C-alpha positions as CSV (number, residue, x, y, z in Angstrom):
1,M,2.2,-84.2,6.5
2,P,1.7,-82.3,3.1
3,V,5.0,-80.8,1.3
4,A,3.3,-77.9,-0.5
5,I,0.1,-76.6,0.5
6,N,-2.2,-73.7,-0.7
7,P,-3.5,-72.3,2.4
8,R,-6.4,-70.2,0.6
9,T,-7.8,-73.3,-1.1
10,Q,-6.7,-75.9,1.1
11,E,-5.3,-77.8,-1.7
12,A,-2.1,-79.7,-0.9
13,V,0.9,-82.2,-2.8
14,Y,2.0,-85.1,-0.7
15,R,5.3,-86.8,-1.2
16,A,5.8,-90.5,-1.1
17,V,9.5,-92.5,-1.6
18,G,9.5,-95.7,-2.7
19,A,10.8,-98.9,-5.1
20,A,8.7,-97.2,-7.8
21,G,10.0,-94.3,-7.2
22,I,8.6,-90.6,-6.0
23,V,4.8,-90.5,-5.7
24,L,3.4,-87.3,-5.9
25,I,-0.2,-86.9,-4.2
26,A,-2.4,-84.0,-5.6
27,E,-5.5,-83.4,-3.1
28,G,-7.8,-81.0,-4.5
29,S,-8.6,-79.5,-8.3
30,R,-6.3,-80.1,-11.4
31,T,-6.1,-76.5,-12.0
32,G,-5.7,-75.1,-8.3
33,T,-2.7,-78.0,-7.8
34,K,-1.0,-77.4,-11.1
35,L,1.3,-74.7,-9.7
36,I,2.2,-76.3,-6.5
37,L,3.1,-79.6,-8.4
38,E,4.9,-78.0,-11.3
39,E,7.4,-76.3,-8.2
40,E,7.8,-79.6,-6.7
41,L,8.4,-81.5,-9.8
42,R,11.2,-78.7,-10.4
43,K,12.4,-79.3,-7.0
44,L,12.5,-83.2,-7.3
45,K,14.3,-83.1,-10.6
46,R,17.4,-80.9,-9.1
47,V,17.4,-83.0,-6.0
48,A,16.9,-86.8,-7.3
49,P,17.5,-86.5,-11.2
50,G,16.7,-89.6,-13.3
51,V,14.7,-90.7,-10.4
52,T,10.8,-91.6,-11.5
53,V,8.0,-89.6,-10.4
54,H,4.5,-90.6,-10.6
55,V,1.6,-87.8,-10.1
56,F,-1.6,-88.9,-9.0
57,H,-4.8,-86.5,-8.4
58,V,-7.2,-87.4,-5.8
59,T,-10.4,-86.6,-6.9
60,N,-14.6,-87.8,-6.3
61,D,-14.9,-87.2,-10.3
62,A,-13.5,-88.8,-13.3
63,S,-11.0,-87.1,-14.3
64,G,-8.6,-88.4,-10.9
65,T,-8.0,-91.2,-8.8
66,P,-10.8,-91.8,-6.0
67,L,-8.9,-92.0,-2.3
68,I,-10.2,-95.4,-1.9
69,K,-8.3,-96.5,-5.0
70,L,-5.4,-94.9,-4.6
71,G,-3.5,-97.7,-2.3
72,R,-4.1,-99.6,-5.0
73,E,-2.8,-97.8,-7.9
74,V,0.4,-97.2,-5.6
75,T,1.1,-100.9,-5.2
76,R,0.7,-101.6,-8.8
77,L,3.7,-99.4,-9.8
78,K,6.4,-101.0,-11.5
79,R,9.6,-101.3,-9.3
80,V,12.6,-99.5,-10.5
81,L,14.5,-99.0,-7.0
82,N,16.4,-101.2,-5.2
83,R,16.7,-100.7,-1.1
84,A,20.0,-98.7,-1.1
85,E,18.3,-96.2,-3.8
86,V,15.4,-95.8,-1.9
87,A,17.3,-95.0,1.2
88,A,19.7,-92.5,-0.7
89,V,16.6,-90.7,-2.6
90,N,15.0,-90.4,0.9
91,N,17.7,-88.7,2.2
92,R,18.3,-86.1,-0.4
93,L,14.3,-85.3,0.1
94,Q,15.0,-85.1,3.9
95,S,17.8,-82.4,3.3
96,L,15.3,-80.3,1.6
97,G,13.4,-79.8,5.3
98,Q,9.7,-79.9,5.8
99,M,7.3,-76.9,4.9
100,S,6.2,-74.3,7.4
101,L,3.0,-73.1,7.5
102,P,2.5,-69.0,7.7
103,I,1.6,-68.5,11.3
104,P,-1.8,-66.1,11.1
105,K,-1.6,-62.5,12.8
106,G,-3.6,-62.0,16.1
107,I,-4.0,-63.2,19.2
108,D,-3.0,-67.1,19.8
109,P,-6.5,-69.1,20.3
110,R,-4.8,-71.5,22.6
111,K,-2.9,-68.5,24.9
112,M,-6.3,-66.9,25.6
113,R,-7.0,-66.3,29.1
114,A,-10.7,-65.9,30.5
115,P,-12.3,-62.9,30.6
116,R,-12.4,-61.5,34.5
117,R,-15.8,-60.7,36.0
């Protein structure tokens, strides 16, 4: 599940916590995800100060990391946290709560009834 999303452009930011610290994965163009990433980094610095934050941009062009190589890049990161620290950081981030996507206005397509003849 994404932690932040731009509903208009469908650009999203995902978060993972592990022994390497916090990993943010931005999906979409660099310019489009820049504001979302900055906001997420601000939250992380407030909730988990001193924890290393790694940022990956998943794109198909040369400026980012291809999706195929993302797992390899994340597992190569240097370990800086032990298990207890990972659990503490994860609990702090879980306390932030989940992002709720805006509900579009209008008729709910799942609750529509078949028209009568």
